[in-house]
C-alpha positions in Angstrom: 17.7 -46.8 -40.8 20.5 -45.5 -38.7 23.0 -48.1 -37.4 22.3 -49.0 -33.8 25.3 -49.4 -31.5 25.6 -50.5 -27.9 27.9 -48.3 -25.9 29.8 -49.3 -22.8 29.1 -47.2 -19.8 32.1 -45.0 -20.2 31.8 -44.4 -23.9 30.4 -41.1 -25.1 27.5 -41.5 -27.6 28.2 -40.2 -31.1 26.0 -37.7 -32.8 22.8 -39.2 -34.0 22.8 -40.2 -37.7 19.9 -38.4 -39.4 19.8 -40.7 -42.4 19.3 -39.4 -46.0 18.5 -35.7 -46.2 15.1 -35.1 -47.7 15.0 -33.0 -50.9 14.1 -29.4 -50.1 12.3 -27.6 -52.9 14.5 -24.9 -54.3 13.3 -21.3 -54.7 13.5 -19.4 -57.9 16.8 -17.9 -56.8 18.3 -21.3 -56.3 17.6 -23.0 -59.6 15.7 -22.6 -62.9 12.4 -24.4 -63.4 13.1 -27.9 -64.6 16.7 -28.0 -63.5 17.4 -31.4 -61.8 18.4 -31.5 -58.2 20.8 -34.3 -57.0 18.9 -36.9 -55.0 19.6 -36.9 -51.2 21.6 -33.8 -51.5 20.5 -30.8 -49.4 20.8 -27.4 -51.1 22.8 -24.7 -49.4 21.1 -22.8 -46.6 19.3 -19.8 -48.2 20.3 -16.3 -47.2 22.9 -17.1 -44.4 23.5 -13.4 -43.6 19.8 -12.8 -43.1 19.6 -15.9 -40.9 22.6 -14.8 -38.8 21.0 -11.3 -38.4 17.8 -12.9 -37.1 19.7 -15.2 -34.8 21.5 -12.1 -33.3 18.2 -10.3 -33.0 16.6 -13.2 -31.2 19.0 -12.7 -28.3 17.4 -9.4 -27.5 13.8 -10.4 -28.1 13.8 -13.7 -26.2 13.1 -15.6 -29.4 9.9 -13.6 -30.2 9.7 -12.3 -33.8 9.4 -8.5 -33.7 7.8 -8.6 -37.2 5.0 -11.0 -36.1 4.3 -8.8 -33.1 4.3 -5.6 -35.1 2.0 -7.0 -37.7 -0.5 -8.1 -35.0 -0.5 -4.6 -33.4 -0.8 -3.0 -36.9 -3.8 -5.2 -37.7 -5.5 -4.3 -34.3 -4.8 -0.6 -34.5 -5.9 -0.3 -38.1 -9.2 -2.0 -37.6 -9.9 -0.1 -34.4 -9.1 3.2 -36.1 -11.8 2.3 -38.7 -14.4 1.5 -36.0 -15.6 4.8 -34.5 -18.6 3.2 -32.7 -16.3 0.7 -31.1 -14.0 3.5 -30.0 -16.9 5.3 -28.5 -17.9 2.2 -26.6 -14.4 1.7 -25.3 -14.3 5.4 -24.2 -17.6 5.1 -22.4 -16.3 2.1 -20.5 -13.2 3.9 -19.3 -15.3 6.9 -18.1 -17.7 4.5 -16.4 -14.9 2.6 -14.6 -13.2 5.9 -13.6 -16.4 7.2 -12.1 -17.0 4.0 -10.1 -13.5 4.0 -8.8 -13.7 7.6 -7.7 -16.9 6.9 -5.9 -15.4 3.9 -4.2 -12.4 6.1 -3.1 -14.7 8.6 -1.6 -16.4 5.9 0.5 -13.3 3.7 0.9 -13.9 3.0 4.6 -17.6 2.5 4.6 -18.2 0.2 1.6 -17.2 -3.4 0.9 -13.6 -4.0 0.2 -14.2 -5.1 -3.4 -17.0 -2.7 -4.2 -16.2 -2.1 -7.9 -14.4 -5.3 -9.2 -13.2 -8.5 -7.6 -10.1 -10.6 -8.6 -11.0 -13.5 -10.8 -11.0 -17.0 -9.2 -7.5 -18.0 -10.4 -5.9 -14.6 -9.6 -4.0 -15.1 -6.4 -2.1 -11.8 -6.3 -4.7 -10.0 -4.1 -6.2 -12.9 -2.1 -4.6 -12.1 1.2 -6.6 -10.0 3.8 -4.1 -7.1 3.7 -5.4 -6.2 0.3 -8.9 -5.5 1.6 -7.8 -2.3 3.4 -7.6 1.1 1.8 -5.6 2.4 0.0 -4.3 -1.0 -1.2 -7.7 -2.2 -2.1 -8.2 0.9 -4.3 -4.8 0.2 -6.0 -5.8 -3.4 -6.7 -9.2 -2.4 -8.0 -7.7 0.3 -10.2 -5.3 -2.3 -11.7 -8.1 -4.9 -12.2 -10.2 -2.2 -13.9 -7.3 -1.3 -16.2 -6.8 -5.0 -17.0 -10.4 -5.5 -17.8 -10.5 -2.3 -20.0 -7.5 -3.4 -22.0 -9.0 -6.8 -22.5 -12.1 -5.2 -23.8 -10.2 -2.8 -26.0 -8.0 -5.6 -27.6 -10.9 -8.0 -28.3 -14.1 -7.8 -30.2 -12.8 -5.5 -33.0 -14.5 -6.4 -36.2 -12.2 -7.5 -39.0 -9.3 -8.3 -36.7 -8.0 -11.8 -37.3 -8.4 -14.1 -34.4 -4.7 -15.0 -34.3 -3.6 -11.3 -34.2 -6.3 -10.5 -31.6 -4.8 -13.2 -29.4 -1.3 -12.0 -29.8 -2.2 -8.4 -28.9 -4.4 -9.4 -26.0 -1.6 -11.7 -24.7 1.2 -9.1 -25.1 -0.9 -6.4 -23.3 -1.6 -8.9 -20.5 2.1 -9.6 -20.1 2.9 -5.8 -19.8 0.1 -5.3 -17.3 1.2 -8.3 -15.2 4.6 -6.7 -14.9 3.1 -3.5 -13.6 0.8 -5.1 -11.0 0.9 -3.3 -7.6 1.8 -6.7 -6.0 5.2 -6.5 -7.8 6.4 -3.4 -5.9 7.4 -3.1 -2.3 5.7 0.4 -1.8 2.3 -0.8 -3.1 2.3 -4.3 -1.7 0.8 -4.4 1.9 2.1 -7.9 2.6 5.7 -6.7 1.9 5.3 -3.6 4.0 3.8 -5.5 6.9 6.7 -8.0 6.7 9.2 -5.1 6.6 7.7 -3.5 9.7 7.6 -6.8 11.6 11.2 -7.8 10.6 12.8 -4.4 10.7 13.5 -4.6 6.9 15.2 -8.0 7.3 13.1 -9.4 4.4 14.8 -7.1 2.0 18.2 -8.4 3.2 17.1 -12.0 2.6 15.6 -11.0 -0.7 18.9 -9.5 -1.8 20.6 -12.7 -0.8 18.1 -14.7 -2.8 18.7 -12.5 -5.8 22.5 -12.8 -5.5 22.2 -16.6 -5.1 20.0 -16.9 -8.2 22.4 -14.7 -10.2 25.4 -16.8 -9.2 23.5 -20.0 -10.0 22.7 -18.7 -13.4 26.3 -17.6 -14.1 27.7 -20.9 -12.8 24.9 -23.1 -14.3 24.8 -25.0 -11.1 21.8 -26.4 -9.4 20.1 -25.0 -6.3 21.3 -26.2 -2.9 17.9 -27.7 -2.2 18.3 -29.9 -5.2 20.5 -32.1 -3.0 17.2 -33.5 -1.7 16.3 -34.6 -5.2 19.1 -36.5 -6.8 18.4 -38.3 -10.0 18.9 -42.0 -9.4 18.7 -41.7 -5.6 15.6 -39.8 -4.6 14.0 -39.2 -8.0 14.1 -41.6 -11.0 14.9 -44.1 -8.3 12.7 -47.1 -9.3 15.0 -50.1 -9.6 15.5 -51.3 -13.1 18.1 -51.8 -15.8 18.8 -50.3 -19.2 18.1 -53.2 -21.6 18.7 -51.5 -24.9 20.5 -48.4 -26.2 20.9 -46.7 -29.5 22.0 -43.2 -30.5 18.8 -41.6 -29.3 17.3 -43.7 -26.5 18.0 -45.9 -23.5 15.2 -48.3 -22.8 14.7 -49.1 -19.1 13.0 -52.2 -17.9 11.9 -51.9 -14.3 12.2 -54.8 -11.8 8.9 -56.4 -10.8 7.6 -55.7 -7.3 4.9 -58.4 -7.2 5.3 -62.2 -7.4 3.3 -62.3 -10.6 2.7 -59.8 -13.4 0.3 -59.2 -16.2 1.5 -60.8 -19.4 1.2 -57.5 -21.4 4.0 -55.0 -20.7 3.6 -51.2 -20.6 5.9 -49.0 -22.7 6.1 -45.4 -21.6 7.0 -42.9 -24.4 7.7 -39.5 -22.6 8.2 -36.2 -24.3 11.8 -35.3 -25.1 11.2 -31.6 -24.3 12.0 -32.6 -20.7 13.6 -35.6 -19.0 11.6 -38.8 -18.8 11.4 -39.1 -15.0 8.3 -36.9 -14.8 6.6 -40.3 -14.4 9.2 -41.6 -11.9 9.6 -38.8 -9.4 9.9 -39.4 -5.7 8.6 -42.9 -4.7 5.3 -41.4 -3.4 4.8 -39.5 -6.8 6.1 -42.2 -9.2 3.7 -43.6 -11.7 6.3 -46.3 -12.6 6.4 -47.4 -9.0 2.6 -47.5 -8.8 2.3 -49.6 -12.0 4.9 -52.1 -10.9 3.0 -52.3 -7.6 -0.2 -53.1 -9.5 1.5 -56.1 -11.2 2.6 -54.6 -14.5 5.9 -55.0 -16.3 7.0 -51.5 -17.2 9.5 -50.2 -19.8 10.3 -46.5 -20.2 12.2 -44.6 -22.9 14.9 -42.2 -21.7 15.8 -39.8 -24.5 19.4 -38.5 -25.0 19.8 -34.8 -24.7 20.9 -33.6 -28.2 23.5 -31.0 -29.0 24.8 -29.1 -32.0 26.1 -32.2 -33.7 22.5 -33.5 -33.9 21.2 -30.5 -35.8 19.9 -32.7 -38.7 18.0 -35.2 -36.6 14.5 -35.5 -38.1 11.2 -35.8 -36.4 10.8 -39.2 -37.9 14.0 -40.3 -36.4 12.3 -40.0 -33.0 9.6 -42.4 -34.3 12.1 -44.9 -35.8 14.9 -44.9 -33.2 12.5 -44.1 -30.3 9.1 -45.8 -30.5 9.8 -48.5 -33.1 13.2 -49.5 -31.8 11.7 -49.6 -28.2 8.8 -51.8 -29.4 11.2 -54.1 -31.1 13.3 -54.5 -27.9 10.2 -55.1 -25.8 9.0 -57.7 -28.3 12.4 -59.5 -28.1 12.2 -59.7 -24.3 8.5 -60.6 -24.2 7.8 -62.2 -27.6 4.2 -62.6 -28.8 2.8 -60.3 -26.2 0.5 -57.3 -26.9 2.0 -54.0 -25.6 0.2 -51.3 -23.6 1.7 -48.1 -25.0 1.6 -44.8 -23.1 2.6 -41.4 -24.6 2.9 -38.2 -22.6 2.6 -34.7 -24.2 4.8 -34.7 -27.4 5.5 -38.3 -26.8 1.8 -39.0 -27.1 1.6 -37.2 -30.4 4.6 -39.3 -31.6 2.9 -42.5 -30.3 -0.3 -41.6 -32.2 1.7 -41.2 -35.4 3.5 -44.5 -34.8 0.2 -46.3 -34.0 -1.4 -45.0 -37.2 1.5 -46.1 -39.3 1.6 -49.5 -37.6 -2.1 -50.0 -38.2 -1.7 -49.0 -41.8 1.1 -51.5 -42.3 -0.6 -54.4 -40.5 1.6 -54.2 -37.3 -0.8 -55.2 -34.5 1.6 -55.4 -31.5 -0.2 -52.6 -29.6 -2.9 -53.9 -27.2 -4.0 -50.4 -26.0 -2.9 -46.8 -26.5 -2.9 -44.3 -23.7 -2.4 -40.6 -24.4 -1.6 -38.2 -21.5 -2.2 -34.5 -22.3 -1.3 -35.2 -25.9 -2.7 -33.4 -28.9 -3.4 -34.9 -32.3 -5.0 -31.7 -33.7 -3.3 -28.4 -33.3 -5.9 -25.9 -34.5 -6.8 -25.0 -30.9 -3.6 -25.7 -29.1 -4.0 -23.0 -26.5 -1.7 -20.0 -26.0 1.3 -21.8 -27.4 -0.1 -21.1 -30.9 0.6 -17.4 -30.2 4.2 -18.3 -30.9 3.4 -20.3 -34.1 2.9 -18.4 -37.3 5.0 -18.2 -40.5 6.9 -15.2 -39.3 7.6 -16.7 -35.8 8.5 -20.1 -37.1 10.9 -18.6 -39.6 12.5 -16.5 -36.8 12.8 -19.6 -34.6 14.4 -21.6 -37.4 17.0 -18.9 -38.0 17.8 -18.8 -34.3 18.1 -22.6 -34.1 20.0 -22.7 -37.4 22.9 -20.9 -35.9 23.1 -23.1 -32.8 21.9 -26.3 -34.2 19.2 -26.7 -31.5 16.6 -24.8 -29.5 18.1 -23.8 -26.2 16.5 -24.9 -22.9 16.1 -21.2 -21.9 13.9 -20.5 -24.9 11.5 -23.4 -24.2 11.3 -22.7 -20.4 10.7 -19.0 -21.1 7.8 -19.7 -23.5 6.1 -22.0 -20.9 6.7 -19.5 -18.1 5.0 -16.7 -20.1 1.8 -18.7 -20.4 1.5 -18.5 -16.6 3.6 -15.4 -15.8 1.5 -14.6 -12.7 2.3 -17.9 -11.0 5.7 -18.8 -12.6 7.4 -15.4 -12.8 6.0 -12.4 -10.9 4.5 -14.2 -7.9 7.8 -16.0 -7.4 9.9 -12.8 -7.8 7.7 -11.1 -5.2 7.9 -14.0 -2.8 11.7 -14.5 -3.2 13.0 -10.9 -3.5 10.4 -8.7 -1.7 9.2 -11.0 1.0 12.6 -12.7 1.3 11.0 -16.1 1.5 12.3 -18.8 -0.8 9.7 -21.6 -1.3 11.3 -25.0 -0.8 11.7 -27.0 -3.9 9.8 -30.2 -4.5 10.4 -33.1 -6.9 8.2 -31.7 -9.7 10.0 -28.3 -9.5 13.4 -30.0 -9.7 12.3 -32.0 -12.7 11.0 -28.9 -14.3 14.4 -27.2 -14.0 16.1 -30.2 -15.7 15.4 -29.1 -19.3 16.6 -30.5 -22.6 17.5 -29.1 -26.0 15.6 -29.8 -29.2 17.4 -30.5 -32.6 17.1 -27.8 -35.3 15.6 -30.0 -38.0 13.3 -32.0 -35.7 11.8 -28.9 -34.0 11.4 -27.1 -37.3 9.5 -30.1 -38.8 7.4 -30.4 -35.6 6.4 -26.7 -35.7 5.6 -26.7 -39.5 4.0 -30.1 -40.0 2.0 -30.3 -36.8 1.4 -26.9 -35.4 1.5 -24.7 -38.4 0.1 -26.9 -41.1 -1.8 -29.5 -38.9 -0.8 -32.3 -41.3 -1.5 -35.1 -38.9 -5.2 -34.1 -38.3 -5.8 -33.4 -41.9 -4.3 -36.6 -43.4 -1.2 -35.1 -45.0 1.4 -36.4 -42.6 3.7 -39.0 -44.3 5.6 -41.9 -42.7 8.0 -43.9 -44.9 6.8 -41.9 -47.9 3.1 -42.7 -47.5 0.3 -40.8 -45.8 -1.0 -41.9 -42.4 -4.5 -41.5 -41.0 -5.5 -41.6 -37.3 -8.7 -43.3 -38.5 -6.7 -46.4 -39.1 -6.3 -46.8 -35.3 -8.8 -49.4 -34.0 -6.9 -50.1 -30.7 -8.8 -49.2 -27.5 -7.6 -45.9 -26.2 -7.4 -44.2 -22.8 -7.0 -40.4 -23.2 -6.3 -38.1 -20.3 -6.8 -34.3 -20.4 -6.1 -31.9 -17.6 -8.6 -29.2 -16.6 -6.1 -26.3 -16.3 -3.7 -27.3 -19.1 -2.1 -24.3 -20.8 0.1 -26.5 -23.0 -2.4 -29.0 -24.3 -5.9 -27.7 -23.6 -8.2 -30.5 -22.8 -10.7 -29.5 -25.5 -7.9 -29.9 -28.0 -7.0 -33.3 -26.6 -10.7 -34.3 -26.8 -10.7 -34.0 -30.6 -9.2 -37.5 -30.8 -12.8 -38.8 -30.4 -13.6 -38.0 -34.0 -10.2 -38.8 -35.4 -9.8 -42.5 -34.5 -12.0 -45.5 -35.2 -11.7 -47.0 -31.7 -13.2 -47.2 -28.3 -12.1 -44.1 -26.5 -12.2 -43.7 -22.7 -11.7 -40.0 -22.0 -10.8 -38.8 -18.6 -10.6 -35.2 -17.5 -8.6 -34.7 -14.3 -8.1 -31.6 -12.1 -4.8 -29.8 -12.2 -2.5 -28.6 -15.0 -0.3 -30.2 -17.7 2.1 -31.7 -15.1 0.4 -31.6 -11.7 -2.7 -33.1 -13.2 -0.8 -36.1 -14.6 1.3 -36.6 -11.5 -1.6 -37.5 -9.3 -0.6 -39.9 -6.6 -3.5 -41.8 -5.0 -2.7 -40.6 -1.5 -3.2 -36.9 -2.6 -6.8 -36.2 -1.7 -7.3 -33.0 -3.6 -7.5 -34.7 -7.0 -10.8 -35.4 -8.8 -11.8 -36.4 -12.3 -14.6 -37.1 -14.8 -14.5 -40.2 -17.1 -16.7 -41.6 -19.8 -16.2 -44.2 -22.6 -17.4 -43.8 -26.2 -17.6 -46.9 -28.3 -16.2 -46.8 -31.8 -19.6 -46.9 -33.4 -21.4 -44.6 -30.8 -22.5 -41.1 -31.8 -20.1 -38.3 -31.1 -20.6 -36.2 -28.0 -19.2 -32.7 -28.0 -16.9 -31.5 -25.1 -19.4 -29.2 -23.5 -22.1 -31.9 -23.5 -19.5 -34.4 -22.2 -18.8 -32.2 -19.2 -22.5 -32.4 -18.3 -22.8 -36.2 -18.8 -19.5 -37.6 -17.4 -19.7 -38.6 -13.8 -17.5 -37.0 -11.2 -15.1 -39.1 -9.1 -13.0 -37.9 -6.1 -9.4 -39.0 -6.0 -6.5 -39.8 -8.3 -7.1 -41.0 -11.9 -4.3 -43.6 -11.6 -6.4 -46.4 -10.1 -9.1 -45.8 -12.8 -6.5 -46.3 -15.6 -4.9 -49.3 -13.8 -8.3 -51.0 -13.6 -8.9 -50.2 -17.3 -5.6 -51.8 -18.2 -6.3 -54.9 -16.0 -9.6 -55.6 -17.9 -7.6 -55.6 -21.2 -4.8 -57.7 -19.8 -4.4 -61.5 -19.3 -4.2 -63.4 -16.1 -1.1 -62.8 -14.0 2.0 -65.0 -14.8 5.6 -65.2 -13.9 7.7 -62.1 -14.5 9.8 -61.9 -17.7 13.6 -61.9 -17.8 15.4 -58.6 -17.5 16.5 -58.0 -21.1 17.7 -60.6 -23.5 21.3 -61.5 -24.5 24.2 -59.6 -22.9 23.2 -56.4 -21.1 26.3 -56.4 -18.9 27.7 -53.3 -20.6 24.5 -51.3 -19.9 23.9 -49.4 -16.7 21.2 -49.8 -14.1 18.3 -47.4 -14.1 18.0 -44.5 -14.6 20.8 -45.0 -17.1 23.3 -42.5 -18.6 21.2 -40.5 -21.0 19.2 -38.9 -18.2 22.4 -37.2 -17.1 23.2 -35.7 -20.5 
């Protein structure tokens, strides 16, 4: 266990102690069979020149392994070359689509605007009425037909592995998205209309926006509009105090806002991929503020942003110095109380590991466990799995090995690719062609406040969870012993989001047959972040919810969709009511911290600024 130290406000935290280094099996080039390896001594990094070359190459590929991409395309092209009937079918499709488009062009003014193909429901590029007029309608339909043809050509090829099929289809989609007619001024009717109306002023404003973005990237400064969202003033502004600190976390205890509170506190375990205040944004969007207003005592973990000195921090250090140390601190402040634990995204995965280990070891401090968009099985983890295979993980490890961490740009770029239409090309068109910069909101500001990931931790996370799926398959080890999610008997509230590209809700749903507990599963509208940040006064939210008892028969996700009742509004009140039923009668609020906390700052603390 690493030594915990309390830092005064002005002292810089030291690099996190990673504890003993786990023995890494040597390859045949490192030792002869049977040769002893010194305990707790890490062998030298293998092939440093190769790793340095891969790290250099990653700068030009955006962190994507060119070998993994090449192998996927080779797999697709080889199997397609050996499938003449499939080739004939693809050729017939292109001839059919070409004929339909030519016929539509011949009658462009007399037929319906979308006579051949219509944009899919989530495709917002061609939704404006300007796209219904020829020739722009024909351009859009030609692009959509090309998009459909390539999807047809890259899928359904017999013998092609599912993983490589997904990679090829995804990479083709990225290239096509870049070439969409909405991305070019001459083929975008909205841009042309704006240019005629403004006398070309939109291009001047677009140029200014591009220059501002470039200068901001070079200076690593925040946008001017970020002055509206200042951490500790307008976001992460719920009053509270840091009551515990170690090398990895600050634990914040929020001040009560009701005369009496429930006896069981809530501990929030956020992901360390981004800053913790996703759940404490502006007051109207703050889950923390909502919970304290419902009479709960709330604690939240704020992770320190690691740097190169923390390269050897392990994934289990986040469990020990994060979840377990936070639970110990909460138990000192509120001894003998059950704790409602909430984990969001990767924090939820970590919480599920901690809960399984606690159940195995007879630690019964958890009263309930809530998981928000958190996966415990990674076999169907959405399009993020496109970046997770042996070649890609090895490439990422070499890139991180040189720096000691995964850079914020790499993580942000991966997430942006998953929704390139909305997060990349639509924004570029709006900002640089239309000359209209969309005003920032608190969620966008938080999204830009990225963090780094330590080399060892992220490598273990990718290999043990994503690549090998050790947690779901019972191979994950804590303190030298295997843990099983089936040991969890604590009531669980699990939230999935309908449009989640990071943790698809069907993947989140798998917790039903992994744990031996009552599971209340709630599926809410929105995506990975916007679905979770669902303030009650926002009327567009809706959800479905249903509870499965531990001994009840399993219901599959598709059947669940048909059976679970629909509810209009935010899911927050549903969860607060679920917690209230599993909490005691209100009592006087607990003290803020125990012992001397004078050397620790008020919320949001210091680590959120690192």
